[in-house]
N, C-alpha and C positions, 0 to 999 in steps of 0.2 A: 534454141531459137524461138521455137513456138511455146506458147503459154498454154498451161493445162490447169483446170480447176475442176473440182467434182465435189458433191455433197450428198450424204445419206443420213437421215434422222427424221426429226419431227417437224422442222421448219418447212416453209416453202423454199424449194430450191432455187427457183429462177432469179430472185433477187440476189442471193448469195453468189450464184454464178456471174451474173453481170457485174456486180461490184468487183468480184475477183478478176474477171477478164479486164475490166479498166485498169486495175492495178498491175496486171501482167502484160499490159499492151506494149510496154517498152521492149518485150521479147519478140514481137512480132505484130504486124498490123496490116497484112495483105488481105485477110478474110477472117471471119470469126463465125462461130456456130454453137449451138446448145442442144441438148437432148434431155427430155424429162420423160418419166413414166407416170402417168395418170389414166390407169386403164390401157389406153393406147400408148405406144412409143412415138413421141413427138420429136421431130428433128426440125430446127430451123438454123439455116446457115445462109450466108451470102459473102460476095466480095466486099471488100471495104473494111472500115474500122468498126470497132465495138458499137459505137453510136449508130452506125448503118444497120447493124444487126437488131438493135432495140427499135428502130423504125420498122424493120421488116416484120418483127415479131410482135408488134404493139397490138395488133387486133386477133391475135390468136391465142390459143388455149395453152397457158404457161403454168398450169397447175401441177402439182406433184412435189413430193418431199424426197425424191432422189433424182440426181441429174448430173450431167457433165458438160463441160464448156471448153472452148479452144479459141485461141487467137493464132493467126498462122503467120510464119515466114517461110514463104514458098522454096522448096528444093526441087521436088519432082512434080511437074505440071505447073501451068501458070496460074497466077492468082485469079480465081474465078468462082462462081457459085458452086459448080460441080466439084471442084478440087478442094473447096472448103471442107473442114472437119466439123462435126463427126462424120464417119463413114459407115453406112450399113453393110451387114453381110447380105448374101444372096437372099435368104429368107426374109429379110428385113426385121429379124428379131434380135439381132445383135448390133449394137453401134460402138464404135471405138474411136477415141482421140489418141494421138502420137505425137511426140516430139523426138526427132531422131532421123536416122537413115537407115532403111532395110537394104543392105548393099547387095544381097541375092535375090531381090524382089523379081528380077526378070525371069529367071528360070523358074522360081515359084509361081509366077503368074502364067506361064506357059503351061505348067503342070496342071494348075487350076482350070485353065481354058479347056484342057483335054478331058477334064472331068465334068464339063459342062457349066462351069462358072462363067458368069458374064460380069463385066466391069464397066462402070460408068465413068470412073475418073482417070486420070494420068498419073495418079499418086502411088507411091510404094505402100502407103498405109492401107489402102483398100485391099491390098493383097493380103496383109496380115489378118484382118477380120475375116475374110473368106477362108484363109487357112485354118483359123481356130473353129470356124463352123464345121468345115469339112472334116477336121479330126474328131469333132464332137459327135457328129453323125456317122462316120464310118467306124469309129471305135467304140461308139456307145458309151462315152465317159462322161463324168460331170463337167461343167464348164470350166472350173478351176484346173481340173487335170488336162483339158483340151488346151488351155493357154499355156500350162506348163510344157507340154509336148510340142506345141507350135513354137515356143521360145527356143526350144533345143534345136530347131531347124532353121533359126534365123541367124544371119550374120549381119552385124551392124550395131547401131546404137538405138535405144529406145527408152522412152517413158510413156507409158500406156495406161488407159483406164477404160474399163469395158462396162458397158450397161446391157443387161439383157431383159427383154419383155417377159420371158418365162421365169425370170427371178428377180422381181421387183424389190426384194429385200436385201440384196447385195450389191457390192461393187468389188470388181477386181482390178488391181493395180499392179504394175510391175515396172522394173527399170534395169537398164545397163547403159552406163556412160552418158546418161542424161539424168538431171536431177528430177527428184520427187520426195515431197515431205507429206506426211500424214499429220493432221491435226486431230487431237483426241479430246472430244467434249463428253458430256454425260449423254450417253445413248445416242450419239451422233459423231461422225467423223468428217472431216475436210481433207481433201487432197489437192495438192497444188505443186507447181513447178518450183516455187520458192515460198517463203513464209509470209510474203505480203498479203495474200488475200486471207490468211488464217489468224494473224495476230489480233484481229478485232474480235475474234471469237474464242480462242483458247490460247494458252501459253505452253500447252502441253503437246509436244510433237515427236514423231519418230521419223528419222530420215531412213528411208530405204536404201540398202545397199545394192551393189551390182549383182544381177542375177537373182533377185529377190522378188517374191510374189506376195501380194498383200490381199487378203479376202476380209472385207469389212461387212458387218450386217447391222441391222436395226438394233439388235439387242446389246449393242455395244462390245460385241466380240470382235477381236482383231486377231487374225491368224497370219503368220509369215512363214513361207517356206522357199527354199531355193529351187531352181529349176532342175536340181538333182534330187527333188523331193525330200530335202532335209529340213526338219523343223527348226525354227528360229525363235526364240524368246524376244519379243519386243523390247527394245530400249527406249524408254520415254524420257526425254530431257526437256528442260524448261527454256523457252525462247527469251532471249535478252532484248529483242527489238522492241521498240516503242512505236505505238500507233502514229504519233506525231511526226515520226521520223520519215513516213511515207507519204505524207500530205504536203502541199505547196506552201502552206504556212503564209499565205497572202502575196507570194511572188507570182509573176505572170507565168513563169515556166520552172519546172524543176531544174533545168540547167542553171538558170540565174541563182535560184536558191542555193544550189550546190556550190556554185563559185563563191557565193557569200558565206558559206559554211566553212570555207578553208582555214580560217583562223582558228576555229574550233577543232576541226578534223585534224589538223596538224598537231594541235596541242594534245588531242586525244591520242594521237599515234605516239607521242613522247611520254604521256602520262604513267607514272610509275616506272619508267625506263631511263630517266635521266635526272640526275643530281648534280648540276654543275658546281655548286659550292664544295661539294665533297669529291668531284672528279669522278663520278660513278655512272657507268652504263650499265643497265640490266635488261638484256633482251633475252626473255625467258627460254624462247625456243632454241637459241643457239648454245645455252649453257652447256649441255651434254655433248655437243659436237664441236666445242671450241678447238680442241686439239685437232680435229679433222681439218678445220679451216685454217688454223695457223701452219699445219704441215702440207697443205694443198700445193700441189705443183701448178695447179692451174683451176681458175673458177670458170664455169661456162654459164652464162645467163641466158635463159629462154623466155620468150614472151612474144605477144602479138600486138600490133597497134600501138596504142599508148603505153601498154606495159612494156613493149620494146623499147621505147623511148625512155622510159624510166630505167631500163636496164643499161641504156647508153650513158646515162648520167652516172649510174654506179660504176661502170667501167673506169671512168676517170677517178672516181672516188677511191675504189679498191686499189688500183694501181698506184695512185699517188700516196695514199695514207698507209696501205698495208703492204704495198710492194708484191702483191700477187698478180701474175698474169691473168688477164681476163679476156675472154671472147664473149661477145654478145651475138646471139643467133635468132633468126626467126624461127620460132617454133614450127611454123608450117613447113619449113624446108629442112629442118634439123635431121630428120631421120631418113630422108630421101636422098642424102648424099654419102650414106655409110660412114658417119663420123668416127673418128678416133677418140674413144673414151676409155680412161684408165680407172682403176679402183681408187687411185689417190686424187681423182678429180672431184671437186665439188660442184653440184648443178644447182643453180638458184633459178626456180620457177616462178615467174610473176603472173598474176592473174587476178583481175577484180573480182570476177564471178567466181573463181574456183572451179569452173565448169569448162573452160576453153578446150575444145576437142583436141586441137593441134598440139596444146602445151601438154595436155594428158598423155597423148600419143608419144611425145618426146620424152616425158617422164619415164614411161614404162620401158622406153628403149634404154635410157641411161641407167635405170635400175638393173636391167638384164646384164649390163656391162660391169656392175658392181660399184658403180659410182654412189656418192652419197648426195641425196636429194633434199634441199631445202626450199620450203614454199614461202611466198611472200603473198598473201591472199586477204581479201576483205570480207568474204561471206563466211561466217561460222557454220560449220557442219557440211560445207561444200565437198566436192570430190577431191580436189587437189590437197587440202589438208589431212585427208584420210589417207592419201596415196604416198605422200612424201615421208622421209624419215622424220623430219622436224621442220619447224617453220614458225612464222610470226605473222599475227594479223595486224593489218593496218589500222583498224579502228576507224576508219572513214565514216561508218554509217551507211545506210542504204543509199544506193546512187541510182536513181531512177532515169535521168536523162540519158539517152544513148550515148552521145558524146562525152567521154569521161574528162572530168575535171578534178573534183577532190580526191578521187581515187589516185590520180598521177601525183600529186603533191604528198599524199599519205605515203605512197609507195617510195618516193624518193626519200622522205624522211626516215622511214624505217631503214632503207638500204644505206642511208648516211650514218645512222647509228651503228649498223653493223660494220661499216668500214672503219669508223672512229674506234670501236671496240677491238676489232683486229689489230689495227694500227698500234694501239696503246699496249695490247698484249704482246705484240711482236717487237715492240720498241723502235718501230720505223717512224714514229712521230714523237716529236719532243714534248715533254710534259707541259710546257708553258703553251705550245700551239694547241694541243689536245684540250686544254681547259679553255682557251680562247675560243675554240670552235664549239665547245659545249655551250659556253655562254652565249655565243652568236645565235646558235641553234635555238635556244629557249626564247631569244628574241624575235625569232622569226614570225610567230603569230601575230604579234602586235604590228610588225613591218607590213605584213599582208593586209591587215586590218587598213593601214595607211593607203596602200595602193588602191584598195576598193573604193576610197573616197574620190578616186579619179574617175569613177564611173561615168559621170556627166560629161567629162572632157572626151572620154573615149567613145561615147555615144556620139558626140558632135564629128569626130573624125570618121566614124562609120558612115554618117551622112554623105561625107565628101566622097568616100571610096565604095559605096555600096554598089555602084554600077559597074565597077571594074571587071574585066574578063579575066584577069590573072593577076597573081600576087607571087612575089618572090620573097622569101625569108632567109635572112643571113645570121649566122652566129659562129663563134670560135670557141674551141675549148669546151669548158662546161656549158656554154650557151648554145653550142650547136645543137644538141638534142632539143633545146627549147624551140629553135627555129623549126625543127621537123614538127614538134608538137603543135606549134602555133599553125604551121600550114595545114596539118592534119585536121585540126579543129575547123579551120575555114572550109575546107573540102567538104568535111562531114555534113555541116549544117546549113552552109549558104550555097554550095554547089558551085562555087567559084574554083577554078583551076588554081592551085597554089602549090608551090615547091620550096622545100627547105634545103638549103646547101650550107656547107662549110664556107665561110666567107672568102677564103683564099681560092676556093674552087670555082668562084664566080668567073674568073679569067679563062678558065678551062672549058668554057662553052656557055654558060648561062648568060654571060654578059652580051651576047649576041641579041637577046630578047630585050633588052633594055631600051626603052624610048620614053617620050613624055607621058605615054599611056600606061607605064608599068609602075605601080606602087611596089616598093621594096621596104620591107619591115626589117631593121637592122637592131639586133640586141648588141648594145655598145656599153655595157655597165663595165666599171672600173675592174681591172685584172691584168694578168701578165700579157694578154694580147690586145689590150685596149688600143695601142698605138696603130697596130696593124688593122684593126677594125675601122679606125679613123680613116686610114687610107682607102679602105674598101668603100666607105662612103663617099669619098672625094671621086673614086672611080665611077661610082653610080651617077653622081652629080654631073660629071663630064659627059655622060650620055643622056643628060636631061630626065633621068628617072626621078621620080618623086620618093623621098626618103621620109619614112616614118622611123624614128630612132628611139628605142628604149634605153635610157641613160640613167646613171646615178645622180641623185639629187646634187645640184650645184655644178654639174658638169657645163662648161662653157664652150668647149672645143667643138663638140659634137652638135650642141645647141646652135653654134653659127653656121653649121653646114647643111643640117637637116631641114626639111621643109615643115616637118612637125615633130614635136618631142614630147615623150612621155616619160617623167622623172619618177624613179623608184627609190626607196631609201637604201643606203649603202649597206653592205654585208660583205662577208669574206666570198671570193669568188667560187669558192666550192659550195657554197649555200645559195648562189645567185638564182640558179634554176627555180628555187621555190618561190622567188619574188618576181622574177622577170616573166614566168609564165602566165601570172594572172592578168596582166593587161592584154595579152594575146587572146586569152579566153574571152574576155569582155568584148574585144573587138570583133571576134568571130560571132559571138552572140548577137551583138547589136546590128551587124551587117546583115545576119540572117533574119533578124525580126524585120528590118527595113525592107528586105527583099519578099517578105511575105511567106517564108519558109516555115515549116513545122520544126521547131527548134528541138523539141524533146523526141520527135519520132521522125528522123530524116529519112528520105526514101531509099529503099532497098537495104537498109541497115536494120540490125537488131543489137540488143544489149549483150546478150550472152550467145557467143558463137559455139553452139554445142554440136555442130556438124563440120566435117572437114570438107 
């Protein structure tokens, strides 16, 4: 959730920290802070965004070639100046930044208080820095050893970086269940929650593994050990990320850029995996586990938010094409209901970031029961790809906007390929239909490109409905998850209450909400349920609801009933989610802009939910 950045080397640290915090601000923007050593240990922090921190620190001493920075998404303690990171130890000789949750902080805090420690904040993080200093003083051990001992007494998740006034030539970092990557330069090191603050300076990185501690010094030495004191040889790998991928590129917002990147990101998710002329699908990660999939008695898909919606689309695909029973579970609830998991089950875990805490917890539970775990993830080197038995990257590229857009369509693309591959392997789909779907899938990027040309029309629609208090989204079959996703996008970034429903369920309650003030978005593209959806539109109109219909090009029936129509290119209904979701993304975006909302950083949300 929170963003961490740190530097040690020969450059001025502050500009690197601030630029890094701006790039990590999608992870949290309740408060921000930095600490640098230049003789003194200077800490500057405040409530608000990174820009507020810059203003706060503008006239202060920001010199020093070693420093740490943090942008917060609050868990323990409200967002304010005191609770902002970094946090001092009791002597004010140590400062610490932290992403995660220390679950046993309360008993640790009480014990520290008995020993005379005084706390300034309401955070769990401050307890940890006090604990480290307490061990250092009581046991008379080096700082890295004190960190190691302290982490053996901690329950929870953490990515931490520690700065010491007495040791101005070293940084200490550690992680468990929260991401941390080290950039390796020439006699310098960069530390961050993800690679976005690092890519500008070096392509060489080390991804810390769980329960590892890194000691970084100015001489260019990198030591890694576990909390059990086992020495680890650093594995340096090359970043594939390009700097331009994390810049806005002339767009007003990252979200808009990422919506418009979808023709490319869908194509990239298929690149090297599809050859329709030869009827070949090659999804590398599934190759060694293909038999497991084909023999599976059941597939369980787990995810959160938008990833869960992608899983719902996959449920329709896998059951229809591969004839394998599928259950789609909220990762956040999965392990709390003591689920029945068998060794012949296959679990598909979907996550954009690869760090989602709830999904990781569900993975660990399923692994303990002997199930095969397959990951669908966007971020190379993240925790989920390292935790699962196998998996596939979506290749959507960095997604900075908190509200997920291109990640959703990339996930659905990869899941569609998997379902087609399994159906073809099992013989549950005819050869002709298989090849037809492959050809249609390859045509999707061009069709999404065509939808994006409707941007001005959708912007006009947004101007009509931007003051609405509520929205209802309706879909059937493959477009029901699209309705859920459309509603979620609107909620996330415009703060308008919106609900997605299967269109047939409208009569079982939601129809009571419909009046002349209620906009109803209906996904009414051509498919097996089309006639039923048309009936649902008529039911809405009979109650004076305002209907915005997403229809297939040339559709006259829906056009004659709906108040407003968005026409999208025709495709097979199994692939309709990839096209029909795009106008809903644009509608949410333009409504949010017109309402003056912070589109890329909506209130109370963070991109990567690394705490439960």
